[in-house]
Steps between C-alpha positions, in 0.01 A plus 500: 500500500413200719752281682468239226590762239817630662781600271793257476809586700770665299858442602815664381503281188799403291794733447462708185741416218807724522551755226766373262730705280722361228859609454644392170771547244620312193681260737246427776147560622412484870167549678541694825250524786494539877402183686341551841410138583819430697610645835575833334484656155745371244559544131373222275695464176389266221704426190238522224700267273537209743238570768767475770411706810727653764406703808729770637453651845628840614841368609559329166396813311727718712786259430448555126509876551832484686658232279816627328465529121759227438296249703180603326662448158596148610137429594379634164721264297246253352770244423566458874159342576217571260629316194637199687316167483497467881390862569249533782572163656 
């Protein structure tokens, strides 16, 4: 191979697409993947119905693990936020 025929430089290239799993029931369907584009890994959650995306880091996930059941039930009540006209604003 001559100098004029050198192979092009190859860099690290773009990040591969993260593997996505879907968690669903008769009430909801959410795509779950690990996002590594931020300062550290975090969970990427996408509501398949609306396309809304939320990222949760390790501290936020740990908070969910330690959350008392009564508080978690309050968060799961769709009438509190999801079905309101101003939800997500």
